[in-house]
N, C-alpha and C positions, 0 to 999 in steps of 0.2 A: 504494500500500500504506500502511495506517495506520502511523504511527510513534509508539510510546508512549515517552515520554522516560524516561531513567534516574531523573529526579527523582520521577516518579510511582511507578515501581517501588520506589524506596527508601522512599517514604512508605507504600506499600501493603503491601510485604513478602508479597505473595501472598494476603492475607487480607481486605483492605478493599474489594476489587473496584472500585478507583478508575477503572480503564479501562473499566468497564461489562461486563466478561465474567464469567460465572458461575464459570469455572475459570481458574486462572492457567496458561496453557500453558508459560510460562517455567519455573515450578517443576516442572511435570509432566515436561518434557523434561530438566531438569537432574537430577532424581532418577534418571531412567532412564539417562542418560549417566554419571552418577556410579557407579551399580551396574555398568554395563558396563566403565567405566574400571578399576575395582578387580578386575575379572575378567581383566585383561591384565597379565601379568608378563614377557612376552617379545615380541621383534619377530617371532618365528616363531609363526604361528597355525594352528590346525587347526580345521576345521569343515566343514559341508555347505552347498553352495550351494542355496538354497531351491527353484528357482534364482532368483537376483537379480543382475541386471547392468544398468547404465545407460551409454549412450553420451552424453557431454556434447556441447554445441554451441559452447562458448567456444573461441576460438583456432582455429576451423576453418581448415584441414583437419587440423591436429594437435590431436586432442581427447582427452578423458579417458575411459578405460574404468573404471568404478567397479564393482568385483567384491566383492560382499558375502557375508558368512557370519555366522550367529548363534552367538556363542561359547557353548559349554556346552549347546547344544540337541542332543537326540538326532536320529537320522536321520528318524524318523517325525514329529518336531515341526518340522523345518526348513522344510518347504514352507509351513507356516502363515504364515511371515513375508512371503510375497509371493504371496498367493492371493486376489485380489479377489472371485472368484466365491463363495468360502466366507466372506469377511468380511461380505458384505452381510447386514444384519439381525441378525447375531450379535455384531458389534463396534461399539462407539460410537467417537466421535472420540478420546476419551482412550485407548481400547484400541489404536487404530491408531497413535497417536503413540508410545505406550509400546513397541509391537511394533517399529516402524521404528527407534526410537532405540536399540534393543539390537543392531542390526547393526554389525559392524565391516567397514570397506571398505578394500581395497587399491586404489590408483589407479595405473594405467599410462597413459602417454602413447602414443597410437597414431595412425598415419596412416590417414585414412579410405580411402585408395586401396589399402591393404594388408590387407584382411580375411583373406586366406589365412594370415597369420602367426598370428592367433588360432585359426584352424581347425587349423593344423599342431600347435599345442600343446593342442588339444582344449578350449580355454577357451570358445569359442563353442558347442561341442557340449554342454559341461556346463551352459550357461545355457539350453538348450532341452531338457534331459534330462527324461524322464518321471518319474524318481525323483531325489531329492537325491543329489548326488555329493560324495564326500569330497575336500577340497581343502586344500592348504597355501599359505598366503599369507606371504611374507617381506617385512616392512616395513623401510624404511630407518630408521625411528625409531618408538618407541612413540607412539601418538596422544596429543595433549595435549587436556585438557578445556577447550574453549572454547565459549561460547554467546553469541550476540549479544543485546543488549537489544531484541529484536524478536520478540514472541510470534507473529507471523504468518509467520515463516520456514518453509519447507517442512520437515516432519519428516524428519530423517535421523540416522544414528548417527555414531560416531567414524570418522575416516578418516585415512590417511597414505599418502604415496607408497610404492609397492611396488618392491622389488628384482626380484621375480619372483613368478609365480603358477604352481603346479603342480597339475594335476588328477591325483589319486592313483588313482581308479578309472575304469573304462570307462563313459562316459555311456550312458544308455539312451535312444537317439533313436528316436521313433516311425518305423516302417518307411516310411510314406507321405512323411514329411518327409525321411528319409534318402535316398530316391530323388530327390526334388526337388533336394536339395543338389548332386547330381552330374549333374543334367539341364541342358539348355540352354534351358529354358523361360523366357520373359521374366518379370520380377518381378510385374507385374500378373496375368498368366496363372497364375503359380505361386500367388499369393495366393488367387485365386478357386478354383483346383484344390484346395488344402488345406482351404479353408473349406467347399466343397461336399461334402467328405468327412467333415465333422463335427469338424475340428480346432478347438480353442479359439482364439478370436480373439487371446487374450493370448500364446499360444505363437507364432502367426503374426507378431504384432507384434515379438516378440523376434527371430525368425528374419530378418525384414525389416531390423531395426535392425542386426543383426550381419553383414549383407552375405552371407547364405546363399541369397538368392533372386536370380535374374536370369540372363540369357544371357551377356552380355559385360560387361566393365568393372564388375564388382561393387564396391560401396563400402559402408563402414559408414555408417549413417544415424543422426544424433542421435535418441535415443529419443522425444523429444517430437514430432519431425517424423514419425518412423515410425508412431507411433500414429495421428496424423491421416491420414497417407497410406493406411494400411490401411483405416481407417474409410471414407475417400473411395472407394477402389477397390471395396470390397465394396458400398457404398451404390449406386454407379452400376451395378454388376452386378445387384443386386436391383431397382433402379428400372426397368431394361429389361424385366424380367418383370412387375413390378407394373403398369406402364402398359398392359399387354395385358389386364388383368382388368376385370371389371364393377365398377361402383360398389358400395360397401356399401349395404345396403337401409335401414339405420337408423343415425342418428347415435349416437355413443357417447361417454361421459365417464368418465374415470378420474382418481383422485387418489391420490398416494402421497407419503410423506415419509421422509427419511433424512438423518442428519448435519446437521440444521439447514437442509436444503433441502426446499422444498415444490414439488411438480410437479402441474399441472393439464393433463390431456391430453384433447383433443377431436378426434374423427374425424367428419367430415361427408360425406354422399354428394356426389360431384362429382369432377372431374378431380384428379389428384394435384397437390398443392401442399404446401409445408411452411413454416410461419411460426413462428419461435422468438422468444420474448420473455423477457428476464431482468430481474428486479427486484432491484437491489442496495441493501440498506438501510445506513444509516450504522452505523459500528462493525463492518462486515464487512470481510473482506480485500479488498485492491485499491482500497478507497475512500480518497481522500485527506482532504479537509477538508469534504466535502459534509455538510450538515445535513439534506438531503432525500434520499429514495430516487432512485436513478438507474435509468432504464429503457433497455434496449438491445434493438433489434429486428434480426433477421437473417432474410432470406428467400431463396428460390431463384428463378432465372429459368427460362425454359422448357427450358433445357438441363440443369437439375438442378445448377446451380452457384450457390453462396451469394454474397451481396453481398460478404462478406469471410470469409477463412479463420479458423475458430474451432474449437478442439478440442471444446469442450462441445457446440456445435451438431452437429458431425459424430457425436459419440457418441450423442446423442439420435436423430438421423436414422436411423442404422443400426438402432437398437432398434425404431423404428417400422416401417421397411421389412421387417425380419425378421417382424414380426407380420403385416403386410399380405400378404407372400408366403406365409406359413403358411396364412392363411385364403383366399388367392387372390382378393383384392379390392383395389380402390384407393379412396383417400379424400382429401379436403382436410383437412390436419392443422394444428392449432394447439396449441402447447405453451407454457405459461407456467411459468417456473422462478423461485421466490422464494428468495433467499439471505438468511437471517436472521443476527443476531449469534452464534447458536449454532454457525455454521460459521466458526470462528476460526482455522483452519489449513488450507491447501490440501493435499489428499491425492491429486489427480489426477482426470481425467475419468471414470475407471472407475465411480465411484459414480453418475454420470448415466446411463451406459449400463445399468448393472445395475438402477437404480431403475425405469427405464422398462420394461426387460424384465420385472421383477417385477410392475409395474402391469398388464401385459397377461395375467397369470395370474389376476387377480381378475375378478369379475363387474362389467361396466360398468353405468352408469346410462344409460338411453335418453334422447336429446335430439332435438328436432325441427329446431333451427335454430341459426345462429350467435348470434342474439339470446338464445336460451336458454343458450348457453354463457357469454355475458357475464353473464347473471343468476346463474349458479353462481359465477363469479369474484367478483362484487360482494358475495356473502355473506361472503367471506373477506378481501377487500382493501378498503382505504380508498377514499373517493370521489375523492380527489386522484389516487391511482394508477390507478383505473379510468378517470378522465377522460383521463389521459395515454395509457393503452393504447388507448382508443377513438379518440383523436386520431391516433395512429400508424397504426391500422388504417384509418381513414378516408382518410388520405393514401395509403396503400398501395393501397386500392381505386380511388381516383381515378386513380392511375398505371396500374394494370392496365386499367381501363376505357379510358383514353386509348390504350394500346398496342393493345388489342383493336379499338378503333374504327379506328385507322390500318390495322391488318391487314385488317379487313373492307373498308375503302374500297379498299385496294390489290387485294384479291381481286376485288372487283366490277369494277374497271377491266380 
């Protein structure tokens, strides 16, 4: 992660853009937190869960439950604070940072092996409710206004340890999900069951994280892990179906951009495969001192398992498989994601999933080959980046050819 020194911030004062960013995320977040802070006059808070709750992973198995409410927001406004599907295209990065910074969070320490305690108090039910639920959060102290000199920190609001959290109203849990909570269906099976009946993937992720799915020995799952787990389970479910379909008849090319991220999506006739390339430019988040773009490649093996576990990759893959299952076709897939300096604060992998979903609602450009796909990429990317991409793809092809050759020889024997 890039570290911008306090010296630079002091000289810049948010106006000279010495860090190279067009907007000072430090000032943006400070202003939002300042306004939120001055809206708090008591340790007893009232508000509606959007719903918004996060299970942390630090100090596992005793982890933090972060239960958030937007102070002063009306019931019909509350859900906007945690609704990625409605954010896409209508909110920019500044809007999302401002929105998230206005949440107040009460933090409870919970044992991952005891999800039933949150269920008994209806806290977990409130966080999967169809409608925002009124809650009372009793803090041990009024949150203090602190912000690190790190513009790349994940946007979040003020928080403090909670004495207790009370759900004032009855949560409105969807009937299908309410049945599953009391069922003995295994977690992967329950995940697929809910998804196949049209439930939002984001609600399923929350239910999975809160330990509401599973046959025996249910546990809370840190939110970041739960998101990737649900994406993976559903991708493998879709992949089994996609592999039975015919090839697409014509290559397709899509391009879409959001939050300083550019995506090039190529579908080519052939056996299903998924190749994911990320281009991280200098002065973007998670880059240390590199002066040149860093290119990362992740691919699947024949079992549908990636080279390494990555949330962004999984979010992109499920969006592609949803599209292929919808059109009942299979394809060889190449996606290139370019992360520019305009993406100066991490907001989660939802924007990858939603961007690619939206791309497939547009009319594609027809392409005839992988070489034509590279030609489209070369129009937007520098020669150095293209050379690196081509080199990585050449190595990948040589590896696949070697594996296929060995398999062919084995079969012939």
